[in-house]
C-alpha positions as CSV (number, residue, x, y, z in Angstrom):
1,M,15.2,3.0,-6.6
2,S,18.7,3.3,-5.3
3,T,18.9,4.3,-1.6
4,T,22.6,5.1,-1.5
5,G,24.6,8.1,-2.6
6,A,25.6,11.6,-1.7
7,N,21.8,12.7,-0.9
8,A,21.2,12.2,2.6
9,D,17.5,12.2,2.0
10,P,17.0,10.8,-1.6
11,L,13.1,10.5,-0.8
12,A,12.9,14.4,-0.4
13,A,14.6,14.8,-3.9
14,L,11.8,13.0,-5.3
15,G,9.4,15.6,-4.1
16,S,10.8,18.1,-6.2
17,L,10.3,16.3,-9.4
18,P,8.0,18.0,-12.1
19,G,4.5,17.2,-11.4
20,V,5.1,15.7,-7.7
21,A,4.4,18.6,-6.0
22,E,1.1,19.0,-7.7
23,S,0.1,15.5,-6.8
24,V,1.1,16.0,-3.3
25,E,-1.1,19.2,-3.1
26,S,-4.0,17.7,-4.9
27,V,-4.0,14.7,-2.4
28,R,-3.9,17.0,0.6
29,K,-6.7,18.8,-0.4
30,A,-8.8,15.7,-1.3
31,V,-7.9,14.4,2.2
32,D,-8.6,17.5,4.0
33,R,-12.0,17.6,2.2
34,V,-13.1,14.2,3.6
35,Y,-11.9,14.9,7.0
36,G,-14.0,18.1,7.0
37,H,-17.2,16.3,6.1
38,R,-19.7,16.6,8.7
39,V,-20.2,12.7,9.1
40,M,-16.6,12.5,9.8
41,R,-16.9,14.3,13.1
42,R,-19.5,12.0,14.4
43,R,-19.0,8.5,12.9
44,S,-15.6,8.4,11.7
45,N,-15.1,4.9,13.2
46,E,-17.8,3.7,10.8
47,I,-16.0,5.3,7.8
48,T,-12.6,3.9,9.3
49,S,-14.1,0.3,9.2
50,E,-15.8,0.7,5.8
51,A,-12.6,2.0,4.3
52,A,-10.7,-0.9,5.5
53,L,-13.2,-3.4,4.2
54,R,-13.1,-1.6,0.8
55,G,-9.3,-1.3,0.7
56,A,-8.9,-5.0,1.5
57,R,-11.2,-5.9,-1.5
58,G,-9.2,-3.4,-3.8
59,S,-5.8,-5.1,-2.9
60,A,-7.3,-8.6,-3.4
61,A,-8.9,-7.6,-6.8
62,L,-5.3,-6.5,-7.9
63,A,-3.9,-9.7,-6.6
64,G,-6.3,-11.8,-8.9
65,A,-9.4,-12.2,-6.5
66,D,-11.8,-9.6,-7.7
67,W,-14.9,-10.0,-5.7
68,A,-17.9,-8.1,-5.3
69,L,-17.7,-6.0,-2.1
70,E,-21.1,-7.5,-0.9
71,E,-19.4,-10.9,-1.3
72,V,-16.6,-9.9,0.8
73,R,-18.8,-8.3,3.4
74,R,-20.9,-11.3,3.7
75,R,-18.5,-14.2,3.8
76,T,-17.0,-15.6,7.0
77,D,-14.9,-18.3,5.9
78,F,-11.9,-17.6,3.5
79,S,-10.2,-20.9,3.8
80,G,-11.6,-22.4,0.5
81,D,-10.3,-21.8,-2.9
82,S,-7.2,-19.7,-3.7
83,E,-9.3,-16.5,-4.4
84,A,-10.9,-16.9,-1.1
85,R,-7.5,-17.2,0.5
86,V,-6.2,-14.1,-1.2
87,V,-9.3,-12.0,0.0
88,G,-8.8,-13.5,3.6
89,A,-5.0,-12.6,3.4
90,A,-6.0,-8.8,2.4
91,L,-8.6,-8.6,5.2
92,R,-6.1,-9.7,7.8
93,L,-3.4,-7.5,6.4
94,T,-5.8,-4.4,6.6
95,A,-6.7,-5.2,10.3
96,E,-3.1,-6.0,11.2
97,A,-1.7,-2.9,9.7
98,G,-3.3,-0.6,12.1
99,Q,-1.5,-2.5,15.0
100,L,1.8,-1.9,13.5
101,L,2.0,1.9,13.3
102,S,4.1,2.5,16.4
103,I,6.7,-0.1,15.2
104,W,7.2,0.9,11.7
105,R,9.4,4.1,12.2
106,Q,11.7,2.0,14.6
107,S,11.8,-1.3,12.9
108,P,10.1,-1.5,9.2
109,L,11.8,-5.0,8.4
110,R,10.0,-6.3,11.5
111,V,6.8,-5.0,10.3
112,L,7.2,-6.3,6.8
113,A,7.9,-9.8,8.4
114,R,5.0,-9.5,10.5
115,L,2.8,-8.4,7.5
116,H,3.9,-11.5,5.7
117,L,3.3,-13.9,8.4
118,V,-0.2,-12.6,8.8
119,A,-1.1,-12.8,4.9
120,A,0.6,-16.1,4.3
121,A,-0.7,-17.7,7.6
122,D,0.4,-21.5,7.5
123,K,2.7,-21.4,4.3
124,G,5.6,-23.1,6.0
125,D,9.2,-22.4,6.8
126,G,9.6,-19.5,4.4
127,V,6.9,-17.3,6.0
128,G,7.9,-14.0,7.5
129,R,11.4,-13.7,6.2
130,P,12.9,-12.6,2.9
131,R,13.3,-15.4,0.4
132,Q,16.6,-17.1,-0.3
133,D,18.1,-17.7,-3.7
134,G,16.3,-20.5,-5.7
135,E,13.0,-20.2,-3.6
136,P,9.9,-19.8,-5.8
137,V,7.9,-16.6,-5.7
138,D,4.1,-16.7,-6.2
139,E,3.3,-13.4,-7.5
140,P,1.1,-13.5,-10.5
141,L,0.7,-9.6,-11.3
142,I,4.3,-9.1,-11.5
143,E,6.1,-10.9,-14.0
144,L,9.6,-9.6,-14.2
145,P,13.0,-11.3,-13.3
146,L,13.6,-11.6,-9.4
147,P,16.2,-9.7,-7.9
148,D,18.6,-12.2,-6.1
149,A,18.6,-12.7,-2.4
150,T,21.8,-10.6,-2.0
151,E,20.2,-7.4,-3.7
152,V,17.1,-7.9,-1.9
153,A,18.6,-7.9,1.5
154,G,20.7,-4.8,0.6
155,R,18.0,-2.8,-0.8
156,L,15.6,-3.8,2.1
157,D,18.2,-2.4,4.5
158,G,18.8,0.8,2.6
159,L,14.9,1.2,2.6
160,S,14.7,0.5,6.4
161,Q,17.7,2.9,7.2
162,L,15.7,5.7,5.2
163,I,12.6,5.2,7.3
164,I,14.5,5.1,10.7
165,A,16.4,8.2,9.6
166,G,13.4,10.1,8.7
167,T,12.8,12.2,5.7
168,S,11.3,15.5,4.8
169,A,9.7,14.1,1.9
170,P,5.8,14.2,1.6
171,A,3.9,11.3,3.0
172,L,2.7,10.6,-0.5
173,V,6.4,10.2,-1.9
174,T,7.4,8.0,0.8
175,A,4.4,5.6,0.7
176,A,5.0,5.4,-3.2
177,V,8.6,4.6,-2.9
178,V,7.9,1.9,-0.1
179,H,5.0,0.5,-2.3
180,G,7.1,0.5,-5.6
181,E,10.3,-0.9,-3.7
182,L,8.4,-4.0,-2.5
183,L,6.9,-4.6,-5.7
184,A,10.3,-4.5,-7.5
185,L,12.0,-6.7,-4.8
186,R,9.1,-9.3,-4.2
187,P,11.2,-10.1,-1.0
188,F,8.7,-12.9,0.2
189,G,7.7,-16.2,-1.3
190,S,3.9,-15.2,-1.6
191,H,1.7,-12.2,-1.2
192,N,4.2,-9.4,-2.0
193,G,1.6,-7.2,-3.6
194,L,-0.6,-7.4,-0.9
195,V,2.1,-6.5,1.5
196,A,3.4,-3.7,-0.5
197,R,-0.1,-2.1,-0.5
198,A,-0.5,-2.6,3.2
199,A,3.0,-1.0,3.8
200,E,1.8,1.9,1.7
201,R,-1.3,2.3,4.0
202,I,1.0,2.1,7.3
203,V,3.0,5.1,5.8
204,L,-0.1,7.2,4.6
205,V,-1.6,6.7,8.2
206,G,1.4,6.8,10.4
207,S,2.6,10.0,8.5
208,G,-0.3,11.8,9.6
209,L,-1.7,12.4,6.3
210,D,-4.6,9.9,7.1
211,P,-4.5,9.3,10.8
212,K,-8.1,7.7,10.7
213,S,-7.2,5.4,7.8
214,V,-10.3,6.6,5.7
215,C,-8.6,7.2,2.6
216,P,-8.0,3.6,1.2
217,A,-5.3,3.9,-1.8
218,E,-6.0,0.3,-2.4
219,V,-9.6,1.3,-3.8
220,G,-7.8,3.5,-6.2
221,H,-5.3,1.4,-7.4
222,A,-8.0,-1.3,-8.0
223,E,-10.4,1.3,-9.6
224,Q,-7.6,2.5,-12.1
225,G,-7.1,-1.2,-13.3
226,R,-4.2,-3.6,-13.3
227,A,-3.0,-2.4,-16.7
228,T,-2.5,1.2,-15.5
229,Y,-1.1,0.0,-12.4
230,L,1.6,-1.9,-14.2
231,A,2.2,0.8,-16.6
232,A,2.8,3.2,-13.6
233,F,4.9,0.7,-12.0
234,D,7.3,0.4,-14.9
235,G,8.0,4.3,-14.5
236,Y,9.1,3.3,-10.9
237,L,11.3,0.6,-12.3
238,S,13.0,2.8,-14.8
239,G,14.4,4.9,-12.2
240,T,14.0,8.0,-14.3
241,P,12.8,11.3,-12.9
242,E,9.8,11.1,-15.4
243,G,8.9,7.5,-14.4
244,M,9.2,8.0,-10.6
245,A,7.0,11.0,-11.0
246,T,4.5,9.0,-13.0
247,W,4.5,6.3,-10.3
248,V,4.0,9.0,-7.5
249,A,1.3,10.6,-9.5
250,H,-0.5,7.3,-10.0
251,C,-0.4,6.6,-6.2
252,G,-1.6,10.1,-5.5
253,R,-4.5,9.3,-8.0
254,A,-5.2,6.2,-6.0
255,V,-5.5,8.1,-2.7
256,E,-7.8,10.7,-4.2
257,L,-10.0,7.8,-5.6
258,G,-10.0,6.1,-2.1
259,V,-11.2,9.7,-0.6
260,R,-13.9,9.7,-3.3
261,E,-15.0,6.2,-2.1
262,S,-15.2,7.2,1.7
263,T,-16.7,10.6,0.8
264,A,-19.5,8.6,-0.8
265,V,-19.8,6.4,2.3
266,C,-20.3,9.7,4.2
267,E,-22.9,11.0,1.9
268,A,-24.8,7.5,2.2
269,L,-24.6,7.8,6.0
270,Q,-25.6,11.3,6.1
271,R,-28.9,10.1,4.0
272,G,-29.5,7.2,6.4
273,A,-28.8,5.0,3.4
274,A,-26.0,3.0,5.1
């Protein structure tokens, strides 16, 4: 997505694309329903914790570590094979995201650097900074040509300026663009998908749409499947109005599926089954 041009708020323009307003309204109604559940009034902390766990599992699944929820729940050591490390990274990111909400609007690039540092843990000199030309990128899900370091720096700066300046765009639109732009740029040497989905979560929570973080979009992205995720992402990459609307709608559906997941948790708690 181009973040330059005459329009001072290009994110807001996306909100007027055909079908986007409907997605935004559908998501808002879904979120309102789960927040109105009687269990949320008494046990919201439990729902938040469970949503974090399930969201991390979903994000890891898209990154190639598709573990059963109970396996994620029971594990204590994530330092073993590559899949275990991916799951561990997703869990760390989900925990860290909630600590970065107050920083995001003032310094989104600092937040992204911190997210990569947390995800990558001990991966050497390239951790926590955008990659330089010639540095490899380990991102098995996105097999597309990499933008060069100059383009990455320019587009990250443009995205940062948009966030700092603020936008009248709905939270869903902003979250979808942040997510899509980070996938497109793959600014770090590893864990770009995990970081992109964590950043999407930060926008959804920090915007006030999902202040208790109980609507894990990562669950919905995983439930729709990798093929659907990549097909919708192709729409983002196209930059066309139709393609952008497809990507926003996909992200909206992911949030709605996350809402459905947490609603099921609320129902289970109400029955005394969880």
